[in-house]
C-alpha positions in Angstrom: -16.7 17.9 50.7 -17.4 14.6 49.1 -18.4 16.3 45.8 -15.2 18.3 45.9 -13.1 15.1 46.4 -14.9 13.4 43.5 -14.2 16.3 41.2 -10.6 16.5 42.2 -10.2 12.7 41.5 -11.8 13.2 38.1 -9.3 15.9 37.3 -6.4 13.7 38.3 -7.7 10.8 36.1 -8.2 13.2 33.1 -4.7 14.6 33.6 -3.2 11.1 33.6 -5.2 10.1 30.5 -4.2 13.2 28.5 -0.4 12.7 29.3 -0.4 9.5 27.1 -2.6 10.7 24.2 -1.7 12.1 20.7 -3.4 15.0 19.0 -6.1 14.5 16.3 -3.9 16.5 13.9 -1.3 13.8 14.2 -3.6 10.9 13.2 -6.6 12.0 11.2 -6.6 11.2 7.5 -7.0 13.8 4.7 -7.6 16.7 7.1 -7.8 19.3 4.4 -10.5 17.6 2.3 -14.1 18.9 2.6 -17.5 17.7 1.5 -17.7 17.6 -2.3 -13.9 17.7 -2.8 -12.7 16.2 -6.1 -9.2 15.1 -6.9 -8.2 13.5 -10.2 -6.5 10.1 -10.0 -4.5 8.1 -12.4 -7.3 5.7 -13.5 -5.2 4.2 -16.3 -2.3 3.1 -14.1 -0.8 -0.2 -15.1 1.9 -2.1 -13.3 5.2 -2.4 -15.1 6.9 -5.8 -15.5 10.3 -5.9 -13.7 13.1 -8.4 -13.4 12.3 -11.3 -10.9 8.6 -10.8 -11.5 6.5 -14.0 -11.9 4.0 -14.0 -14.7 1.1 -16.3 -15.6 0.8 -16.5 -19.4 -2.0 -18.4 -21.1 -2.5 -18.8 -24.9 -5.8 -19.7 -26.4 -6.8 -20.4 -30.0 -9.9 -19.6 -32.1 -11.3 -23.0 -31.3 -11.3 -25.1 -28.2 -8.5 -27.3 -29.3 -5.9 -28.0 -26.5 -3.6 -29.8 -28.9 -3.1 -26.6 -30.9 -2.3 -24.3 -27.9 -0.6 -26.9 -25.7 3.0 -26.1 -26.9 2.5 -22.5 -25.7 1.0 -23.3 -22.3 3.5 -24.5 -19.7 2.4 -27.4 -17.5 4.1 -29.7 -15.1 5.7 -31.5 -18.1 8.8 -30.5 -20.0 8.2 -28.5 -23.2 11.1 -27.6 -25.4 13.5 -28.2 -22.5 11.6 -25.8 -20.2 10.1 -27.4 -17.1 7.9 -25.9 -14.4 5.7 -27.2 -11.6 3.2 -24.4 -11.9 1.0 -23.9 -14.9 1.7 -20.7 -16.8 4.4 -19.4 -14.4 7.4 -17.5 -15.9 10.2 -16.0 -13.9 11.6 -12.8 -15.5 15.4 -13.1 -15.4 17.9 -10.4 -14.3 18.0 -9.1 -17.9 14.2 -8.7 -18.0 13.7 -11.6 -20.4 11.6 -14.8 -20.3 12.0 -17.9 -22.4 8.7 -18.6 -24.1 7.9 -21.9 -25.7 8.5 -22.0 -29.5 8.9 -18.2 -29.6 12.1 -18.3 -27.6 13.4 -15.3 -25.7 11.1 -12.3 -25.2 12.2 -9.1 -23.5 9.4 -8.2 -21.1 10.8 -5.7 -18.6 9.3 -2.3 -19.0 6.1 -3.5 -20.5 2.7 -3.6 -19.0 0.8 -6.9 -19.0 -1.4 -5.7 -21.8 1.6 -4.7 -23.9 3.1 -8.1 -23.4 -0.2 -9.8 -24.4 -0.2 -7.8 -27.7 3.5 -8.6 -28.2 3.0 -12.4 -27.9 -0.2 -12.4 -30.0 1.5 -10.5 -32.8 4.5 -12.8 -32.8 2.3 -15.9 -32.8 0.2 -14.6 -35.7 3.2 -13.2 -37.7 5.0 -16.6 -37.5 1.8 -18.4 -38.5 1.9 -20.5 -35.4 -1.7 -19.7 -34.4 -4.7 -18.1 -36.2 -6.3 -15.3 -34.2 -4.5 -16.2 -30.9 -5.7 -14.8 -27.6 -3.1 -14.3 -24.9 -3.8 -13.6 -21.2 -1.0 -12.3 -18.9 -1.3 -11.9 -15.1 1.1 -11.0 -12.4 1.6 -14.0 -10.0 3.6 -12.0 -7.4 1.8 -8.6 -7.0 2.6 -8.2 -3.3 3.1 -5.2 -1.0 5.3 -5.5 2.1 5.0 -3.7 5.4 7.8 -3.1 7.9 7.4 -1.1 11.2 7.1 -1.1 14.9 4.1 -3.4 14.7 6.1 -6.1 12.9 6.3 -7.2 9.3 3.6 -8.5 6.9 2.7 -8.8 3.3 -0.5 -8.6 1.3 -1.3 -10.0 -2.1 -3.1 -7.7 -4.6 -5.4 -9.8 -6.9 -6.5 -7.0 -9.2 -3.0 -5.6 -9.9 -3.9 -2.1 -8.8 -3.4 -0.8 -5.3 -3.2 2.7 -3.9 -1.2 3.8 -0.9 -4.4 4.3 1.2 -5.8 1.0 0.1 -2.7 -0.7 1.3 -2.9 0.9 4.7 -6.5 -0.3 5.0 -5.6 -3.8 3.9 -2.8 -4.1 6.5 -5.2 -3.3 9.3 -4.6 0.5 9.5 -1.9 2.2 11.5 -1.3 2.6 15.2 -2.2 6.0 16.7 1.5 6.2 17.7 2.7 5.8 14.0 4.4 8.9 12.8 2.2 9.7 9.7 4.7 12.3 8.5 7.3 9.5 8.1 5.5 6.8 6.2 8.0 5.7 3.6 7.3 3.9 0.3 10.4 2.2 -1.0 10.7 0.9 -4.6 13.4 -0.5 -6.9 13.8 1.6 -10.0 16.5 0.9 -12.5 18.6 -1.1 -10.1 18.3 1.5 -7.3 16.2 1.6 -4.2 14.2 4.8 -4.2 12.3 6.0 -1.1 9.6 8.7 -0.7 7.7 9.8 2.3 3.9 10.0 2.0 1.6 11.7 4.4 -2.0 10.4 4.5 -3.1 13.4 6.6 -3.0 15.6 3.5 -4.9 15.3 0.2 -1.6 16.0 -1.6 -0.9 12.3 -1.1 -3.1 11.7 -4.2 -0.7 13.6 -6.4 2.5 11.7 -5.3 4.0 9.5 -8.0 4.3 6.7 -5.4 0.6 6.9 -4.5 -0.2 4.2 -7.0 1.8 1.2 -5.7 3.9 -1.1 -7.8 4.4 -4.8 -7.1 7.0 -5.6 -4.4 6.9 -2.0 -2.9 7.8 -1.7 0.8 5.8 0.5 3.2 8.0 1.4 6.2 6.5 3.1 9.3 8.0 4.4 12.5 6.6 5.6 15.8 6.8 9.1 17.2 10.2 9.7 18.7 11.4 13.2 17.7 11.8 16.1 20.1 9.4 18.1 18.0 6.6 15.5 18.3 7.2 15.3 22.1 6.9 19.0 22.4 3.6 19.0 20.4 2.3 16.3 22.7 3.3 18.3 25.8 1.6 21.4 24.4 -1.5 19.5 23.8 -1.5 18.0 27.3 -0.8 21.3 28.9 -3.7 22.9 27.1 -6.2 20.2 28.1 -5.0 20.1 31.7 -5.3 23.8 32.0 -8.8 23.7 30.5 -9.8 20.8 32.9 -8.4 22.6 36.0 -10.2 25.9 35.0 -13.5 24.0 34.6 -13.1 22.2 37.9 -12.2 25.5 39.7 -15.3 27.1 38.3 -17.5 24.2 39.4 -16.1 24.2 42.9 -16.6 28.0 43.1 -20.3 27.6 42.1 -20.7 24.8 44.7 -19.3 26.9 47.5 -21.6 29.8 46.5 -24.6 27.5 46.5 -23.7 26.1 50.0 -23.5 29.5 51.6 
């Protein structure tokens, strides 16, 4: 009798536990991938400069002569009427332009940082301002933002390349209650906010144009709350409860037979 009570109690505990769980198919990543799977990625992805970006731009000459390159490197002092408190920081204006010392206005929106480096180097050389100039451009504001049931946060990407899956890992992964079918990536494109839903449970996520994240992208999550999801959870619970009860019934039957 004591053994029977113990088994019944275990069944009750299992039933209560299963009523609050979610199915593996709702949370497991890349479920359709197998050992040895290969999917091509966009390895040459480069972030595109947009209005309101912050850029660090440094100019170097063929020799280590700070006097030659100083007019082109913004410091805390005023140079040609342009003042900044941060070395090398340029804010791209609403028109996609920056005001560069000596060279004046440069349209940078739509360029990659490498293209901007080439543009500035050519203009410096063509105007005979520097011989064999070397220009380095870096994003100062490459951040990804998260909004969801767990709260908001942001992460800074130092290498200027971040995938959707990398961002999820950097933010500390998702709650088991996050609806992975409704993970949105929101991005500003040509003055419009564009949103796409990415599903990390499928390898098709690698082919999505938003898989490679752009600076200032938003990742927005939500928890399960649809009737379809609740029905899936109920079906899962019903299956496991039925299996648990059948197993316990079989064990009790065997015990009764052994006690006779």
